[in-house]
Structure formats: structure tokens, C-alpha cells
C-alpha positions as CSV (number, residue, x, y, z in Angstrom):
1,M,-23.5,-38.2,-4.5
2,A,-23.9,-34.6,-3.7
3,V,-25.7,-35.3,-0.4
4,Q,-23.0,-37.8,0.6
5,L,-20.3,-35.2,-0.2
6,I,-22.1,-32.6,1.9
7,F,-22.4,-35.1,4.8
8,S,-18.8,-36.0,4.6
9,L,-17.7,-32.3,4.8
10,S,-20.0,-31.4,7.7
11,L,-19.9,-31.8,11.4
12,L,-22.2,-34.7,12.6
13,D,-24.0,-32.5,15.1
14,A,-24.0,-29.3,13.1
15,Y,-27.4,-29.6,11.4
16,P,-29.6,-29.6,14.5
17,Q,-27.9,-26.5,15.7
18,L,-28.6,-24.7,12.5
19,L,-32.4,-25.2,12.6
20,P,-34.7,-22.5,14.0
21,Q,-35.3,-22.3,17.7
22,E,-38.8,-23.8,17.4
23,A,-37.3,-27.0,16.0
24,N,-35.9,-27.7,19.4
25,Q,-32.9,-29.3,17.6
26,L,-35.1,-32.2,16.4
27,V,-33.8,-33.6,13.1
28,E,-37.2,-34.8,12.1
29,W,-38.8,-31.4,12.7
30,L,-41.8,-31.4,10.3
31,P,-41.4,-28.0,8.7
32,G,-37.8,-29.0,8.0
33,L,-39.1,-31.8,5.8
34,N,-41.3,-29.6,3.8
35,H,-39.2,-26.4,3.3
36,L,-36.2,-26.4,0.9
37,E,-34.3,-23.9,3.0
38,Y,-34.1,-26.3,5.9
39,L,-32.9,-29.3,4.0
40,R,-29.5,-30.6,5.0
41,W,-27.9,-30.3,1.6
42,I,-29.1,-26.7,1.4
43,L,-28.6,-25.5,4.9
44,L,-25.2,-27.1,5.6
45,P,-23.2,-25.7,2.6
46,E,-24.5,-22.2,3.4
47,S,-23.1,-22.5,6.9
48,W,-19.7,-24.1,6.3
49,G,-17.9,-20.8,6.9
50,S,-19.8,-20.0,10.1
51,L,-19.2,-23.5,11.4
52,G,-15.5,-23.0,11.1
53,W,-14.9,-25.3,8.1
54,D,-12.1,-23.7,6.2
55,T,-12.9,-25.5,2.9
56,A,-12.5,-23.9,-0.4
57,W,-16.1,-24.5,-1.3
58,S,-17.3,-22.7,1.8
59,W,-15.9,-19.5,0.3
60,I,-17.4,-20.0,-3.2
61,N,-20.8,-18.6,-4.0
62,T,-23.3,-21.3,-2.8
63,E,-25.3,-20.9,-6.0
64,Y,-22.3,-22.2,-8.0
65,I,-22.2,-25.3,-5.8
66,M,-25.9,-26.0,-6.1
67,L,-25.7,-25.6,-9.9
68,G,-22.7,-28.0,-10.1
69,F,-24.4,-30.5,-7.9
70,A,-27.6,-30.3,-10.0
71,M,-25.8,-30.9,-13.2
72,I,-23.9,-33.9,-11.8
73,A,-27.2,-35.2,-10.3
74,I,-29.0,-34.9,-13.7
75,A,-26.1,-36.7,-15.5
76,S,-26.1,-39.4,-12.9
77,G,-29.8,-40.0,-13.3
78,F,-29.4,-40.4,-17.1
79,A,-26.6,-42.8,-16.5
80,I,-28.9,-45.0,-14.3
81,F,-31.8,-45.0,-16.7
82,L,-29.9,-45.2,-19.9
83,P,-27.2,-47.9,-19.3
84,K,-26.1,-48.0,-22.9
85,Y,-25.0,-44.4,-22.7
86,R,-23.4,-44.9,-19.3
87,L,-19.8,-44.6,-20.5
88,W,-20.4,-41.3,-22.2
89,L,-22.5,-40.0,-19.4
90,N,-19.7,-40.9,-16.9
91,I,-17.3,-39.1,-19.1
92,S,-19.7,-36.1,-19.2
93,I,-20.0,-36.2,-15.4
94,A,-16.2,-36.2,-15.1
95,I,-15.9,-33.2,-17.5
96,V,-18.7,-31.3,-15.7
97,L,-17.1,-32.0,-12.3
98,S,-13.6,-30.9,-13.6
99,A,-15.0,-27.8,-15.3
100,F,-17.1,-26.8,-12.3
101,S,-14.1,-27.3,-9.9
102,L,-11.8,-25.3,-12.2
103,F,-14.3,-22.4,-12.6
104,S,-15.0,-22.4,-8.8
105,F,-11.4,-22.3,-7.8
106,Q,-10.6,-19.6,-10.4
107,T,-13.5,-17.6,-8.9
108,L,-12.1,-18.1,-5.4
109,Y,-8.6,-17.1,-6.6
110,R,-10.0,-13.8,-8.0
111,E,-12.5,-13.0,-5.3
112,D,-11.5,-14.4,-1.9
113,T,-11.9,-11.5,0.4
114,R,-9.8,-13.1,3.2
115,Y,-6.8,-12.6,0.9
116,W,-7.8,-9.3,-0.6
117,A,-8.2,-11.0,-4.0
118,D,-11.0,-8.6,-4.9
119,T,-8.6,-5.6,-4.7
120,P,-7.1,-5.0,-8.2
121,E,-4.8,-2.4,-6.8
122,L,-2.8,-5.1,-5.0
123,F,-2.2,-7.0,-8.2
124,E,-1.1,-3.7,-9.7
125,V,1.4,-3.5,-6.8
126,L,2.9,-6.8,-7.9
127,D,3.1,-5.6,-11.5
128,I,5.0,-2.5,-10.4
129,L,7.4,-4.5,-8.3
130,E,8.0,-6.9,-11.1
131,R,9.0,-4.0,-13.4
132,E,10.8,-1.7,-11.0
133,A,12.3,-3.7,-8.1
134,D,15.8,-5.1,-8.2
135,P,16.7,-8.6,-7.0
136,T,16.7,-9.0,-3.2
137,E,15.2,-5.6,-2.5
138,P,12.9,-5.8,0.6
139,L,9.1,-5.0,0.5
140,F,8.1,-4.1,4.1
141,L,4.4,-4.3,5.1
142,A,2.5,-4.5,8.3
143,G,1.0,-7.7,9.5
144,S,-1.1,-9.4,12.1
145,A,-4.2,-7.2,11.6
146,D,-7.2,-7.7,9.3
147,V,-6.6,-4.3,7.6
148,T,-3.1,-5.3,6.4
149,Y,-2.1,-7.1,3.2
150,E,0.1,-9.8,4.7
151,R,-2.2,-12.6,3.5
152,F,-2.3,-11.2,-0.1
153,I,1.5,-10.9,-0.4
154,L,2.1,-14.4,1.1
155,N,-0.6,-16.0,-1.1
156,Y,-0.2,-14.2,-4.4
157,N,3.4,-13.1,-4.6
158,N,5.4,-15.2,-7.0
159,L,8.1,-12.7,-7.7
160,T,11.7,-13.6,-7.5
161,N,13.0,-10.0,-7.5
162,I,11.5,-8.9,-4.2
163,R,11.8,-10.1,-0.6
164,P,8.6,-9.6,1.4
165,I,9.2,-8.7,5.1
166,V,6.1,-8.7,7.2
167,L,6.5,-6.5,10.3
168,G,4.2,-6.7,13.3
169,F,1.3,-4.2,13.6
170,A,2.6,-1.0,15.1
171,Q,1.7,-0.4,18.7
172,G,0.6,3.2,18.0
173,E,-1.6,2.4,15.0
174,R,-5.4,1.9,14.7
175,T,-7.4,-0.5,12.7
176,S,-10.5,1.7,12.6
177,P,-11.8,5.1,13.9
178,T,-13.1,3.3,17.0
179,D,-9.9,1.5,17.8
180,T,-7.6,2.8,20.5
181,P,-3.8,2.7,19.9
182,M,-1.8,0.6,22.4
183,I,0.7,3.4,22.8
184,T,-0.2,7.1,22.7
185,S,2.8,9.4,22.3
186,D,3.9,12.6,20.5
187,F,7.2,11.0,19.7
188,N,6.7,8.8,16.7
189,P,9.4,6.1,17.4
190,D,7.6,5.3,20.7
191,R,4.6,4.1,18.6
192,I,6.6,1.3,16.9
193,N,8.1,-1.8,18.5
194,V,11.9,-1.1,19.1
195,T,12.8,-4.5,17.5
196,M,10.9,-3.4,14.3
197,L,12.9,-0.1,14.2
198,R,16.2,-1.9,14.6
199,Y,15.3,-4.4,11.9
200,L,14.2,-1.6,9.5
201,D,17.5,0.2,10.0
202,H,19.6,-3.0,9.7
203,V,18.0,-3.9,6.4
204,A,18.3,-0.4,5.1
205,S,22.0,-0.3,5.9
206,F,22.8,-2.8,3.1
207,Q,20.1,-1.8,0.5
208,D,20.0,1.1,-1.8
209,R,16.2,1.1,-1.9
210,I,13.3,-0.3,0.2
211,W,9.6,-0.5,-0.5
212,W,6.7,0.0,1.8
213,L,3.2,-1.4,1.1
214,A,0.9,0.9,3.0
215,H,-2.7,0.0,4.0
216,N,-3.6,3.6,4.9
217,S,-3.0,7.2,3.9
218,E,-3.5,10.8,5.0
219,F,-7.1,10.6,3.7
220,L,-7.9,8.4,6.7
221,D,-7.6,11.1,9.3
222,W,-7.8,8.5,12.2
223,S,-4.8,6.6,10.9
224,I,-1.4,7.5,12.5
225,R,0.9,5.7,10.1
226,P,4.0,5.4,12.4
227,E,6.0,3.1,10.1
228,E,5.6,5.4,7.1
229,R,6.4,8.4,9.2
230,F,9.5,6.7,10.5
231,L,10.7,5.9,7.0
232,T,9.9,9.5,5.9
233,E,11.9,11.1,8.7
234,N,14.9,8.8,8.4
235,Y,15.2,8.2,4.7
236,Y,14.0,9.8,1.4
237,L,10.8,9.1,-0.5
238,L,11.4,8.6,-4.2
239,K,8.0,7.6,-5.5
240,D,4.4,7.3,-4.2
241,Y,2.7,5.2,-6.8
242,D,-0.9,6.2,-7.7
243,L,-2.9,3.0,-7.7
244,T,-6.1,3.9,-9.4
245,G,-7.0,6.3,-6.6
246,N,-7.4,3.8,-3.8
247,P,-6.2,5.5,-0.6
248,T,-5.9,2.3,1.3
249,V,-3.4,0.6,-1.1
250,R,-0.2,2.6,-1.6
251,L,3.2,1.5,-2.7
252,L,6.1,3.7,-1.6
253,E,9.7,3.6,-2.8
254,F,12.4,5.0,-0.5
255,S,16.1,5.7,-1.0
256,T,18.0,4.4,2.0
257,I,20.4,7.4,2.2
258,Q,20.4,8.4,5.9
259,A,18.6,11.7,6.5
260,P,19.9,14.2,9.0
261,N,18.9,13.5,12.6
262,R,16.0,15.9,13.1
263,F,16.2,15.4,16.9
264,G,19.9,16.5,17.0
265,F,19.1,20.2,17.3
266,T,21.4,21.1,14.4
267,L,21.0,23.9,12.0
268,P,21.0,23.4,8.2
269,E,24.4,23.0,6.6
270,N,23.5,25.5,3.9
271,R,21.6,28.7,4.8
272,T,19.4,30.8,2.5
273,D,17.4,34.0,2.6
274,F,14.5,32.9,0.4
275,R,11.1,34.2,1.4
276,F,7.9,32.7,-0.1
277,G,4.9,35.0,0.1
278,E,4.6,37.1,3.3
279,N,5.4,34.5,6.0
280,I,7.3,31.4,4.8
281,T,11.1,31.3,4.7
282,L,13.4,28.6,3.4
283,E,16.0,28.7,6.2
284,G,18.4,26.3,4.5
285,Y,18.9,22.8,3.1
286,D,21.2,19.7,3.5
287,L,22.6,17.5,0.7
288,P,23.6,14.4,2.7
289,A,25.0,12.6,-0.4
290,G,27.0,15.6,-1.6
291,T,26.9,17.2,-5.0
292,S,28.3,14.6,-7.4
293,Y,26.1,11.8,-8.9
294,H,25.7,9.4,-11.8
295,S,22.6,8.5,-13.8
296,G,20.3,6.2,-11.8
297,D,21.4,7.7,-8.5
298,A,19.0,9.2,-6.0
299,V,19.6,12.9,-5.2
300,P,18.4,13.5,-1.6
301,I,17.8,16.9,-0.1
302,T,16.4,18.1,3.2
303,F,14.7,21.6,3.1
304,Y,14.2,23.5,6.4
305,W,11.1,25.7,6.4
306,Q,9.8,28.2,8.9
307,T,6.9,30.6,9.2
308,D,6.7,33.8,11.3
309,E,2.9,33.7,11.5
310,A,0.3,30.9,11.8
311,L,-0.8,29.8,8.3
312,E,-4.3,28.9,7.3
313,A,-3.6,27.9,3.7
314,D,-2.2,24.6,2.6
315,Y,0.7,24.9,0.3
316,T,2.4,22.3,-1.9
317,V,6.2,22.1,-2.4
318,S,7.5,21.5,-5.9
319,W,11.2,21.1,-6.9
320,F,13.3,20.3,-9.9
321,L,16.8,19.6,-11.2
322,V,17.4,21.8,-14.2
323,N,20.3,21.4,-16.7
324,A,20.9,24.9,-18.0
325,D,23.3,23.8,-20.7
326,S,21.0,21.6,-22.7
327,A,17.4,21.3,-23.9
328,Y,16.9,18.3,-21.6
329,P,13.6,18.8,-19.7
330,A,13.6,19.5,-15.9
331,I,13.7,16.5,-13.7
332,Q,10.8,16.9,-11.3
333,G,10.4,15.5,-7.8
334,I,7.2,14.6,-6.0
335,D,4.8,17.5,-5.5
336,S,3.5,17.3,-2.0
337,A,2.9,19.0,1.3
338,P,6.2,19.2,3.3
339,D,7.6,16.1,5.0
340,A,5.8,13.7,2.6
341,R,2.5,15.2,3.7
342,F,3.1,14.7,7.4
343,A,3.7,18.4,8.0
344,P,1.1,20.4,6.0
345,T,1.7,24.2,6.2
346,F,-1.4,24.9,8.2
347,S,0.0,22.7,11.0
348,W,3.3,24.6,11.4
349,E,4.2,26.2,14.7
350,V,5.4,29.8,14.5
351,N,9.3,30.1,14.3
352,Q,9.8,26.3,14.4
353,L,12.0,24.7,11.8
354,V,10.2,22.1,9.7
355,P,12.4,19.5,8.1
356,D,11.3,18.3,4.7
357,N,13.0,15.2,3.2
358,R,12.8,14.8,-0.6
359,A,14.6,12.9,-3.3
360,I,14.8,12.6,-7.1
361,E,16.2,9.7,-9.1
362,I,18.3,10.8,-12.0
363,P,17.0,9.2,-15.2
364,Q,19.4,6.9,-17.1
365,N,19.3,9.1,-20.1
366,A,20.0,12.3,-18.3
367,P,23.0,14.2,-19.9
368,V,26.1,14.8,-17.9
369,G,26.7,18.3,-16.7
370,I,25.7,20.9,-14.1
371,Y,22.2,21.0,-12.7
372,E,20.5,23.7,-10.7
373,I,18.0,23.1,-7.9
374,W,14.7,25.0,-8.3
375,V,12.0,25.2,-5.6
376,R,8.6,26.7,-5.6
377,L,5.4,26.7,-3.4
378,Y,1.9,26.9,-4.7
379,V,-1.6,26.7,-3.2
380,A,-2.7,23.1,-2.8
381,G,-5.4,22.1,-5.3
382,S,-4.4,24.8,-7.8
383,G,-2.5,22.4,-10.0
384,G,0.6,24.5,-9.6
385,E,-1.0,27.7,-11.1
386,D,-1.4,29.7,-7.9
387,K,2.4,30.1,-7.0
388,L,3.7,32.1,-4.1
389,P,6.1,35.0,-5.1
390,V,9.6,34.4,-3.9
391,S,12.4,36.9,-3.0
392,G,15.8,36.9,-1.3
393,G,18.0,35.4,-4.0
394,D,18.3,34.2,-7.6
395,T,14.8,33.4,-8.9
396,F,13.0,32.4,-12.1
397,E,9.9,34.5,-13.0
398,N,9.8,35.6,-9.3
399,T,8.0,32.4,-8.4
400,T,10.8,29.8,-8.3
401,A,13.9,30.0,-6.0
402,I,17.2,28.9,-7.6
403,L,19.4,27.5,-4.8
404,P,22.9,28.9,-4.7
405,I,24.4,25.4,-5.2
406,T,24.6,23.0,-8.1
407,I,25.0,19.3,-8.5
408,T,27.0,17.5,-11.1
409,V,25.9,14.4,-13.1
410,L,29.1,12.5,-14.0
411,D,29.8,10.2,-16.9
412,T,29.3,6.6,-15.9
413,N,32.3,5.4,-17.8
């Protein structure tokens, strides 16, 4: 039975091609009759994948297949020689075959590398989306490359509250350090297909939030990440979910409030005189959604940084919404290098404005009232302990700038 099954699943002329060169493609090659590794029912199942047979069993560990076939063969032998137990043996064979198939397919579901099934962080992504995403919100991800998670989402996603949208692989991205981008440009939108950009902007125009499933990060220094950079420059990052420390699986949540056009050569709407340390100044900020919000809203802000001397250190920006009229804890945004880590301070050019888009989602239980905006810089890797001193306006403990503007959280009723 097992041999017949293997024959029925295999190409008729495949076996001779799998034999060593010295066999000269002779089926009756003598060593092949004496060595187990050259038997048809051993050699063929091991080669189903390489022969192009996309059968489920070809992606299951061959040892499992051999074990299942062996158990079925033993039970079949007993059924032949013990006819009075044939009924029960046939039932046993059916049970073994069903159990073996169920176990094998469950193993395939959990471990099939073609669909990234051996990546627990991707299943964590689905759990987060099930909890956090609202109905019809889009999940964007890159596709048409072996490094992307298109197959995983299309195969394993059973959620009804998210709409996966698979974009093409960006023309300026790489799949490995040895890969060459199709388009090399200093202008990031050039690196993405223009149709993709239009589609992103169109979907964002009627959604409050969008999600991006990234297959790379700043820890892969050869990765350009043009899609993520486009989203960062044009919208506001709300959350960057930590998925058990895997830098190649990242789920990003964006508010779709349109950020100021950084290529429009405009100055900040609100100017400040804050100076952090000896060289860094906060030239100003924009609040594109105004100063009045409700609980659950995203508060977007764009900081504009500048340095008067080249910086060697890497600094992290930290910011908060603080309600001075209550004991409610400060609402903290994402701590990161400027511009969602795309503009680390050591990369800044002297006397050039550096836009830095950030956003905070106001919790549902946040009390109504007036909130101040606090900003600080600290040395990256210090855990927030090594803060830069700040001057030039109202401060807290000389390490935190308090912007000369407030926002108001209104009653939802």
C-alpha cells in the first residue's frame, strides 16, 4: 500500500534521475537493490520537494512518513495472517492513518517555512490585530518577495476586523545585503512605485488608522525601508509593537492625520528658543490637528530640531502630555531617535531643520482638562537617566522643556 501510494505520487521517470551518476540511470542498478537509501520508497519521498511536487507530505518530516507507513504495513500484515481479527485490524489501520494524517498536517500548519509558520512573532501580530484593530482598518504589507509575510497573512489570517492589503515589493528595497535596489535615489518617494503611493494616500484619506507589517528594521543596516519611511514622513506613528525582540517582524500603527509637507520649505508654525545641551535647539513645532481633543483621539505633533555643530552622540527624544490639575499620570509617547529612528542625531547636518513626527493616543480614562507638552532628550542606551540640560523657556528640573502651548481634552458627552 505504501509503495503504491509513493508510486502514484511520483513522476514515472523521476527515480532513475535521482540515482547516483554511476548508476547510469539504470533502474536495475545492483547497488540500488542492496542499499536502503536507494530504494524507490525511500528515495522518492525524500525528493518530492526538489522534483517540484507541491504535496503536503513533501513538506513534512520524512521520518514521520516512514513511521506512519511502517505502522500501516505492520497492521496490514497482521490482517492478512490473522483473518479472524481482520475487522479490528482494518479499524486500527483506519485509526492509525487518520491519526498520522492529523498529526502530520498539524505539524505542517505549525512549521511550514514557506508560509513563515515557524515564526511565533507573526502569530503574535494576529493576536494584537484581533485585540486592537477596528473593523475594516487596513493592514499594509509588502509582497512578491521571499522575505515578506504575504503568504503568512493570506494563509493564516482569519480575522474579520482587519483588511490585508499586499503592496508590491518597493523598487528601492533590498532582499539581502548582496541585493542591489532597482532604483537608487536620495529622494525616498522615488524608491516606491507611484501607484503604491497613490493607493496608500487614498486608503489613508478615509481611515483614522492604518497598520504596517514590516519585515525589516533599523537593525538591518542594509535595509532601506522606503514604505515605512514614507508612512513616517507623511503620517504619525502611534505604536511600534515589541514582538519578542525579533527585528524582522514589526507591527506599526499609524494615525492618518496628514503631517506637514517637509518638502514645502516652510518654517514651524510655532517657534521656540529651547536649547538642549550645547548644540541642539528645538526650533519649533506644529500641531496639525489643533489643540482640542477627546479621549481616544491621536495627538500629533511635529518637532523641528537643529544643531549648530556635528554631533557624535546618539540621543533619544522623549515626550509627554501632563495634566497639571490632577494626579493622573503623564501620558508618554514613543521614546526613539528623531523621525521614528530615520534621523538619528549623529546623522544631522549642521544648521539643517530635522522634522520629527510623533503622536500620542489619549487613553479612554484620561480626565478632561488642560495638558502641557513636555519634551526631553537623553543619551541613547542610558534608559532615560543621562538627560541633556535644557534652557530657553519654562522647564522642569532643568532637563525637560515645557512647551508654551497646551492642549485641551474635552468631555465626550
